[in-house]
Backbone atoms as SQL, in Angstrom:
CREATE TABLE atoms (id INTEGER PRIMARY KEY, chain TEXT, resi INTEGER, resn TEXT, atom TEXT, x REAL, y REAL, z REAL);
INSERT INTO atoms VALUES
  (1, 'A', 1, 'TYR', 'N', 98.650, 80.402, 80.021),
  (2, 'A', 1, 'TYR', 'CA', 98.495, 81.094, 78.739),
  (3, 'A', 1, 'TYR', 'C', 98.274, 82.579, 78.993),
  (4, 'A', 2, 'GLY', 'N', 97.449, 82.886, 79.997),
  (5, 'A', 2, 'GLY', 'CA', 97.167, 84.293, 80.309),
  (6, 'A', 2, 'GLY', 'C', 98.441, 85.033, 80.711),
  (7, 'A', 3, 'ALA', 'N', 99.295, 84.345, 81.502),
  (8, 'A', 3, 'ALA', 'CA', 100.534, 84.978, 81.946),
  (9, 'A', 3, 'ALA', 'C', 101.454, 85.244, 80.759),
  (10, 'A', 4, 'LEU', 'N', 101.496, 84.304, 79.828),
  (11, 'A', 4, 'LEU', 'CA', 102.354, 84.469, 78.661),
  (12, 'A', 4, 'LEU', 'C', 101.870, 85.636, 77.813),
  (13, 'A', 5, 'GLU', 'N', 100.570, 85.729, 77.618),
  (14, 'A', 5, 'GLU', 'CA', 100.014, 86.822, 76.827),
  (15, 'A', 5, 'GLU', 'C', 100.314, 88.167, 77.495),
  (16, 'A', 6, 'MET', 'N', 100.193, 88.207, 78.828),
  (17, 'A', 6, 'MET', 'CA', 100.472, 89.441, 79.558),
  (18, 'A', 6, 'MET', 'C', 101.948, 89.803, 79.414),
  (19, 'A', 7, 'LEU', 'N', 102.819, 88.789, 79.452),
  (20, 'A', 7, 'LEU', 'CA', 104.248, 89.036, 79.316),
  (21, 'A', 7, 'LEU', 'C', 104.554, 89.629, 77.948),
  (22, 'A', 8, 'LEU', 'N', 103.909, 89.102, 76.907),
  (23, 'A', 8, 'LEU', 'CA', 104.126, 89.627, 75.556),
  (24, 'A', 8, 'LEU', 'C', 103.687, 91.083, 75.468),
  (25, 'A', 9, 'LYS', 'N', 102.562, 91.403, 76.114),
  (26, 'A', 9, 'LYS', 'CA', 102.065, 92.784, 76.096),
  (27, 'A', 9, 'LYS', 'C', 103.047, 93.707, 76.802),
  (28, 'A', 10, 'VAL', 'N', 103.597, 93.242, 77.924),
  (29, 'A', 10, 'VAL', 'CA', 104.569, 94.055, 78.672),
  (30, 'A', 10, 'VAL', 'C', 105.810, 94.299, 77.815),
  (31, 'A', 11, 'MET', 'N', 106.245, 93.266, 77.104),
  (32, 'A', 11, 'MET', 'CA', 107.432, 93.403, 76.252),
  (33, 'A', 11, 'MET', 'C', 107.172, 94.417, 75.147),
  (34, 'A', 12, 'LEU', 'N', 105.952, 94.422, 74.598),
  (35, 'A', 12, 'LEU', 'CA', 105.622, 95.360, 73.524),
  (36, 'A', 12, 'LEU', 'C', 105.571, 96.784, 74.060),
  (37, 'A', 13, 'LEU', 'N', 105.052, 96.932, 75.282),
  (38, 'A', 13, 'LEU', 'CA', 104.929, 98.275, 75.865),
  (39, 'A', 13, 'LEU', 'C', 106.269, 98.764, 76.406),
  (40, 'A', 14, 'ASN', 'N', 107.100, 97.833, 76.897),
  (41, 'A', 14, 'ASN', 'CA', 108.385, 98.210, 77.493),
  (42, 'A', 14, 'ASN', 'C', 109.537, 97.487, 76.808),
  (43, 'A', 15, 'PRO', 'N', 110.121, 98.085, 75.744),
  (44, 'A', 15, 'PRO', 'CA', 111.244, 97.458, 75.033),
  (45, 'A', 15, 'PRO', 'C', 112.394, 97.125, 75.985),
  (46, 'A', 16, 'GLY', 'N', 112.530, 97.878, 77.068),
  (47, 'A', 16, 'GLY', 'CA', 113.617, 97.634, 78.016),
  (48, 'A', 16, 'GLY', 'C', 113.503, 96.272, 78.679),
  (49, 'A', 17, 'THR', 'N', 112.285, 95.712, 78.717),
  (50, 'A', 17, 'THR', 'CA', 112.087, 94.411, 79.351),
  (51, 'A', 17, 'THR', 'C', 112.907, 93.341, 78.637),
  (52, 'A', 18, 'ILE', 'N', 113.013, 93.441, 77.311),
  (53, 'A', 18, 'ILE', 'CA', 113.784, 92.461, 76.539),
  (54, 'A', 18, 'ILE', 'C', 115.250, 92.527, 76.947),
  (55, 'A', 19, 'ASP', 'N', 115.774, 93.748, 77.086),
  (56, 'A', 19, 'ASP', 'CA', 117.169, 93.897, 77.495),
  (57, 'A', 19, 'ASP', 'C', 117.388, 93.305, 78.881),
  (58, 'A', 20, 'PHE', 'N', 116.401, 93.487, 79.762),
  (59, 'A', 20, 'PHE', 'CA', 116.506, 92.959, 81.121),
  (60, 'A', 20, 'PHE', 'C', 116.555, 91.431, 81.093),
  (61, 'A', 21, 'MET', 'N', 115.706, 90.819, 80.278),
  (62, 'A', 21, 'MET', 'CA', 115.662, 89.360, 80.192),
  (63, 'A', 21, 'MET', 'C', 116.960, 88.815, 79.620),
  (64, 'A', 22, 'VAL', 'N', 117.485, 89.480, 78.599),
  (65, 'A', 22, 'VAL', 'CA', 118.725, 89.030, 77.960),
  (66, 'A', 22, 'VAL', 'C', 119.894, 89.154, 78.932),
  (67, 'A', 23, 'SER', 'N', 119.935, 90.257, 79.672),
  (68, 'A', 23, 'SER', 'CA', 121.042, 90.478, 80.599),
  (69, 'A', 23, 'SER', 'C', 120.963, 89.495, 81.771),
  (70, 'A', 24, 'SER', 'N', 119.733, 89.109, 82.169),
  (71, 'A', 24, 'SER', 'CA', 119.571, 88.185, 83.284),
  (72, 'A', 24, 'SER', 'C', 120.064, 86.794, 82.896),
  (73, 'A', 25, 'GLU', 'N', 119.994, 86.470, 81.618),
  (74, 'A', 25, 'GLU', 'CA', 120.474, 85.171, 81.166),
  (75, 'A', 25, 'GLU', 'C', 121.953, 85.280, 80.804);
């Protein structure tokens, strides 16, 4: 749960992370 919450925070702080995840899939 902690890792998921941290991931959400990173996504909010770094919009580019979403693009990275989408491109990786």
